[in-house]
N, C-alpha and C positions, 0 to 999 in steps of 0.2 A: 592462474591465479587472480582472485578476484581481488585489488587492492584494497586498501586501507578506506573505508570510506568517510567523507571530511562533510563539514557543514556547507563549505562553498562550493561543491559539485555535486550532492546531495537533492534529492526532490523526493517527495512521497506522493503514490499513487493509492485513491482509494476509490474500490472498482466496485460498483454495481452492489451494494448494501441495499435493498430495497424492498420494500413493501412487504407481503406476506410469503415470498419467499427468503427476506432475510429470516423472518421468526420460525423458518423450516431447518435453519441450523445445528448441525450437531454441536454443543458447549456454547450457546447462542451468547451465553451473558458474558459469560468470558471473551466471548470473539467480539460484540460489543465492550466493553470494559477496555480490551486492548486496545483497539480501533480509537477509541475516544482519548485514551491515554498518548497515541501517536501522532492526532492529530493536534494536542497541547503541544506537548514537545515540539514537533514542526515547525508552529508559528512561536514558540520560545526562541527556539535554535535561528529562526527566521529562512527555515527552507521549505523553498514553493512545494504548495501541494494541489495537486491535480484530480478532481473527483468525477467520476463518472456513473450516468446511468443507462443501463441497459434498456430498451424500449418502453421507457416511464410510461407510453398510453396503456401498456399490458401489464407489464409488471408493478405497476406504484412508483410514486417519490423516493428517495434517501428516507430510509427512518430518520426523526424529527429529531431525536437524541445526537445524532450524528451530522444532519445537515443542518442544523441551526448554529455548529463550528466550523463550517465551510462556507462562510457567507464570505468572506474575500478571499477567496482562493477560486482556480481555474474551472469552470465548470465545461465539461463535453458530454452531450448526449451523442449515444451511438447505437447503430444497428449490427454493427461485427462483434462478436465475442471478444476480438482481440480490440483493447483501448488505442493502441496503435490505428485502425482504421476510423477512430474518432477526426470528423473532419478539425482541422488546423491545428490539432493536438502534434503531430510531429512538427511543422512548424516552429509553433511555441519551443518545440524543447532545441531545434536546432538556432535557436536565436538568443536563448539566456545561457549559453555554453556549458550547461551542468550535463552529466552524463553517468551518474549510478542514480539509482531507482532503488528506492525501498516500495516493496509493494505490500499493498494490504488489501482484504475486500473478498468479493463470493462470485463463484463457487469456484473452488481452489483447483479441480482439474477442469474445467471449461474456460471462464473467462480470466481466471487466474494465470491458468497455465499458458495459455492463447498468447495473451499479454503480455509473459516471460520468455515468452519465444522468440516472439516478434521482437522484443527488444533486443535480448541478444543476438539476435541475428542482422541485427543493426550496428552490432560493436559496441553495446553499452553494459554497466556491471549491472548486476543484479543481487539485490537480497529480498528473501523472503520471510517475511515477519511469520513462523509458523503458529505463536500465540493471536495474529490479526486477520488469519486464514481461516476460512472452513467451507465445507462443501453439508449438503444432507445427510450423507451416507459418508461414516469413518474412515471407511475406506476408501472413499474416493478422494478424501483430503491424501489421504497416505499417497496415493497414488499419482496425483498431482505433485505434491511435494519431492518424490522419488524419482519422476520424469525430470521434474524443474533440475534438481540437483543434476542429475547426469546430464543435462544440456549444458551448464556451467554456472546457473543461479547457484548463491550461497543462501545458505538457509539458517535464519537467523529466529532470537526474541526480540522481545519489548527492551528487555534490560542492556542484552548483549549489544544490540545496535545503538541504543540510546549512548552506554558507557563508551561504545567504540567512536562514536562523533564527537563526545568529549574531551577525550583521551586523558583528563588530567582531573583530579577533584578539584586543582586551580580554576580550571572554566568557570568565565564568571556565571553563568546561569545552571552550575552545577549543585548548589540546592534546590532550585525550583523544580530542577527535573527529577533528583531525588525526593519530593513531595508526590512529584505525579506519582510516583512506584511505590507508594506505601499502600 
């Protein structure tokens, strides 16, 4: 059973939302909207953000509308499909004391999947925001989500995870987060 996520134990991962590949994603406008919402919410809730680029020389940079929001976040370039293979990423995690991961990005069945499997194998709790992940082919997204859930990840949505993190309408950031969801 995955525990309730909290703002003091969670991190947001933004995986490989890059270049031409990002523009080939199924339902890309909704994908980008939900990733932007998650980044803005993480900033409001003071949740650390880790973002990744898979071989940027070949795939290009992160989408500018997303990258501009990540300026003060922890960047990692990688060659491995799993973000856990990025240099210094696991060391940063071990030093920050956080063990809950909210995962967004592309492609669901490759880099997102391999990252989630590696995080679960290390004993971390993982929630995959189904609205903030995608693949070029919808069936591959569905397969990735199904396989991650079978492995122990929790599948969530933008509203579901944000309200879980706040726990109550009396949360000091409730109005700001509610505005993001409109």
